[in-house]
C-alpha positions as CSV (number, residue, x, y, z in Angstrom):
1,E,0.0,0.0,0.0
2,C,2.8,2.4,0.7
3,L,5.0,1.8,-2.3
4,D,3.7,2.9,-5.7
5,F,5.6,1.2,-8.4
6,Q,6.4,3.5,-11.3
7,Y,5.5,1.9,-14.6
8,P,6.4,0.5,-17.1
9,I,8.3,-2.4,-15.5
10,T,9.7,-5.0,-17.7
11,A,10.8,-8.6,-17.0
12,S,12.5,-11.4,-18.9
13,V,10.5,-14.6,-18.9
14,F,11.9,-18.0,-19.7
15,N,9.5,-20.8,-20.5
16,K,11.3,-24.1,-19.4
17,D,9.0,-26.2,-21.7
18,S,9.4,-24.3,-24.9
19,E,12.9,-22.8,-24.0
20,I,11.7,-19.4,-25.3
21,I,12.7,-16.2,-23.6
22,E,10.5,-13.2,-24.0
23,T,10.3,-9.7,-22.5
24,V,7.0,-8.6,-20.9
25,S,6.0,-5.2,-19.9
26,F,3.7,-4.1,-17.1
27,N,1.9,-0.8,-17.2
28,S,-0.2,-1.0,-14.0
29,D,-0.6,-2.9,-10.8
30,N,-3.4,-4.9,-12.4
31,D,-1.0,-6.0,-15.2
32,L,1.6,-7.1,-12.7
33,I,-0.9,-9.0,-10.4
34,D,-2.5,-10.7,-13.4
35,F,0.9,-11.9,-14.6
36,F,1.9,-13.3,-11.2
37,N,-1.5,-15.1,-11.0
38,Y,-0.8,-16.7,-14.4
39,L,2.7,-18.0,-13.5
40,N,3.4,-21.6,-12.7
41,N,6.5,-23.8,-12.4
42,T,7.1,-23.7,-16.1
43,Y,8.4,-20.1,-16.0
44,V,11.5,-18.4,-14.6
45,V,11.1,-14.6,-14.3
46,K,13.8,-12.0,-13.9
47,I,12.7,-8.4,-13.2
48,N,14.7,-6.0,-15.4
49,F,16.2,-3.5,-12.9
50,P,16.4,-0.6,-12.2
51,I,12.8,0.1,-11.2
52,S,11.4,3.1,-9.3
53,V,8.9,3.3,-6.4
54,L,7.2,6.4,-5.0
55,L,7.1,6.5,-1.2
56,T,4.2,8.1,0.8
57,D,6.4,11.2,1.5
58,G,6.6,11.8,-2.3
59,S,10.2,10.7,-2.6
60,L,11.3,8.5,-5.5
61,V,13.5,5.5,-4.8
62,V,15.5,3.8,-7.5
63,I,15.8,0.0,-6.9
64,N,18.6,-1.9,-8.5
65,N,18.1,-5.5,-7.4
66,L,15.9,-7.9,-5.5
67,N,17.7,-7.3,-2.2
68,E,17.1,-3.6,-2.5
69,L,13.4,-4.2,-3.4
70,E,12.9,-6.5,-0.4
71,N,14.7,-4.0,2.0
72,T,12.6,-1.1,0.7
73,I,9.3,-3.0,1.1
74,N,10.3,-4.1,4.6
75,T,11.4,-0.6,5.6
76,H,8.2,1.1,4.4
77,K,5.5,-1.5,4.8
78,N,4.1,0.2,7.9
79,D,4.3,3.8,6.6
80,C,0.6,4.0,5.9
81,D,-2.6,2.2,5.8
82,E,-5.0,3.1,3.0
83,D,-7.7,1.1,4.8
84,D,-8.7,-0.7,1.7
85,D,-8.6,-4.2,3.1
86,Y,-10.6,-6.2,5.7
87,E,-8.5,-6.6,8.8
88,W,-11.3,-8.1,10.9
């Protein structure tokens, strides 16, 4: 909720069955969620870094790898609550 990915984001996708590599582009949260829901064990995905996220204070953070992404998410996961989920 507290990190807004800045789109587009691209990823390289390898299909282990067909041995085809393709680049996919995501232009919204919905695109990204739909893609992850579609994945199964046939695919290997590599996010093409750098990507940028906008924090709640308006600052833009450039992320260069998965470790930085994980650290940024963990650091800012409690910065806000948009109250758009059911917590009860």
